C-alpha positions as CSV (number, residue, x, y, z in Angstrom):
1,M,-28.6,-7.3,-4.9
2,T,-26.8,-4.0,-5.3
3,T,-28.3,-0.6,-5.3
4,P,-26.7,2.6,-6.4
5,T,-25.8,3.5,-2.8
6,T,-24.3,0.1,-1.9
7,T,-20.6,0.4,-1.4
8,R,-18.1,-2.1,-2.7
9,K,-17.4,-3.1,0.9
10,E,-21.0,-3.8,1.6
11,Q,-21.4,-5.6,-1.7
12,L,-18.4,-7.8,-0.9
13,E,-19.5,-8.5,2.7
14,A,-22.9,-9.5,1.5
15,N,-21.8,-11.7,-1.5
16,L,-18.5,-13.3,-0.6
17,P,-19.9,-15.8,1.9
18,H,-22.2,-17.2,-0.8
19,F,-19.4,-18.6,-2.9
20,T,-19.0,-22.4,-2.3
21,G,-17.2,-24.5,-4.8
22,T,-16.8,-23.1,-8.3
23,E,-18.2,-23.7,-11.8
24,N,-15.5,-22.0,-13.8
25,Y,-11.8,-21.2,-13.5
26,T,-10.3,-18.0,-15.0
27,N,-6.7,-18.4,-16.1
28,L,-4.6,-15.3,-15.5
29,R,-1.6,-15.5,-17.8
30,Y,1.7,-14.6,-16.3
31,P,4.7,-15.1,-18.6
32,W,7.1,-15.9,-15.7
33,L,4.9,-18.8,-14.4
34,R,5.3,-22.0,-16.3
35,S,1.8,-23.2,-15.2
36,H,-1.7,-22.0,-15.0
37,F,-2.7,-19.4,-12.4
38,L,-6.4,-20.0,-11.9
39,L,-9.1,-18.0,-10.1
40,T,-12.3,-19.6,-8.9
41,D,-15.6,-17.8,-9.3
42,G,-15.3,-16.3,-5.9
43,A,-11.7,-15.2,-6.3
44,K,-12.6,-13.6,-9.7
45,Y,-15.6,-11.9,-8.1
46,L,-13.3,-10.5,-5.4
47,A,-10.7,-9.3,-7.9
48,E,-13.4,-7.6,-10.1
49,T,-15.6,-6.1,-7.3
50,A,-12.7,-4.9,-5.1
51,Q,-10.7,-3.8,-8.1
52,A,-8.0,-6.0,-6.8
53,F,-6.4,-7.8,-9.7
54,W,-3.2,-6.2,-8.2
55,L,-3.7,-8.6,-5.3
56,M,-3.7,-11.6,-7.7
57,D,-0.6,-10.2,-9.4
58,A,1.2,-10.0,-6.1
59,I,0.3,-13.5,-5.1
60,A,1.4,-14.8,-8.6
61,S,4.7,-12.8,-8.4
62,H,5.6,-14.6,-5.1
63,Q,5.2,-18.0,-6.8
64,T,8.7,-17.4,-8.1
65,N,10.0,-17.5,-4.5
66,K,11.4,-21.0,-4.1
67,Q,10.0,-21.4,-0.5
68,V,6.5,-20.3,-1.7
69,A,6.7,-22.4,-4.9
70,A,7.6,-25.5,-2.9
71,E,4.4,-25.2,-0.8
72,P,1.4,-27.0,-2.4
73,F,-1.1,-25.3,0.0
74,Q,-0.7,-21.6,0.9
75,I,-2.8,-19.2,3.0
76,W,-2.6,-15.6,1.9
77,K,-3.9,-12.9,4.2
78,L,-4.2,-9.2,3.3
79,T,-4.8,-6.8,6.1
80,V,-5.4,-3.1,5.7
81,N,-5.2,-0.6,8.6
82,E,-7.0,2.7,9.0
83,Q,-4.1,4.6,7.4
84,K,-4.6,2.5,4.2
85,Q,-1.3,0.7,4.7
86,A,-1.5,-3.0,3.9
87,E,0.4,-6.2,4.6
88,L,0.2,-9.3,2.6
89,V,1.4,-12.5,4.4
90,C,1.7,-16.0,3.0
91,T,1.8,-19.0,5.4
92,D,1.9,-22.7,4.8
93,G,-1.3,-23.3,6.8
94,N,0.6,-24.2,9.9
95,E,1.6,-20.6,10.9
96,T,5.0,-20.8,9.2
97,V,5.4,-17.5,7.4
98,L,6.7,-18.0,3.8
99,V,6.7,-14.4,2.7
100,R,5.6,-11.0,4.0
101,Q,5.0,-7.9,1.8
102,E,4.4,-4.4,3.0
103,I,2.1,-2.3,0.8
104,P,2.5,1.4,1.5
105,Y,-1.0,2.4,0.3
106,S,-4.1,0.4,-0.7
107,V,-7.7,1.3,-1.3
108,F,-8.8,-2.3,-0.8
109,P,-12.4,-2.0,0.6
110,L,-12.2,-4.6,3.3
111,S,-10.0,-4.5,6.4
112,E,-8.8,-8.1,5.7
113,I,-9.3,-11.0,3.3
114,T,-7.9,-14.5,3.4
115,L,-7.3,-16.5,0.2
116,Y,-6.2,-20.1,-0.3
117,V,-3.8,-21.1,-3.1
118,E,-3.5,-24.8,-3.9
119,Q,-1.4,-26.7,-6.4
120,S,-3.7,-28.7,-8.6
121,D,-2.1,-31.3,-10.8
122,Y,-5.4,-32.0,-12.4
123,L,-5.7,-28.3,-13.5
124,A,-1.9,-28.0,-14.2
125,G,-1.4,-25.0,-12.0
126,R,-2.2,-23.0,-8.9
127,V,-5.8,-22.3,-7.9
128,V,-6.7,-19.2,-5.9
129,M,-9.9,-19.5,-4.0
130,L,-12.0,-18.1,-1.1
131,P,-11.9,-20.2,2.0
132,S,-15.6,-21.0,1.5
133,E,-14.7,-22.5,-1.8
134,Y,-12.2,-25.0,-0.4
């Protein structure tokens, strides 16, 4: 439950661990992708609550990178330092870095977040999820 004094950070820290599985998928439409780009309930909650649809945009934009696109399972980690500079890194799940993006300024409320992106033939696209939803 949120109160008027609850910060976005506190709200995210309290609620994100409760997302397990998903009931719905939200399709974000990107004209440059030839398949669906789907958010689970938890990923959508994160994007809305943290005001971080830009993060989903960044992950989607890197799907045009041949090395990233070839990887059916991706781990994306965003880290934000005290100076509000961020780094977005994608690995293949085995510590091989596929792409790294420096973000000069971010107001993302958490110091870090990890997201999984998996190719789903059943859903005809990529699915972005919280690790607890995997």
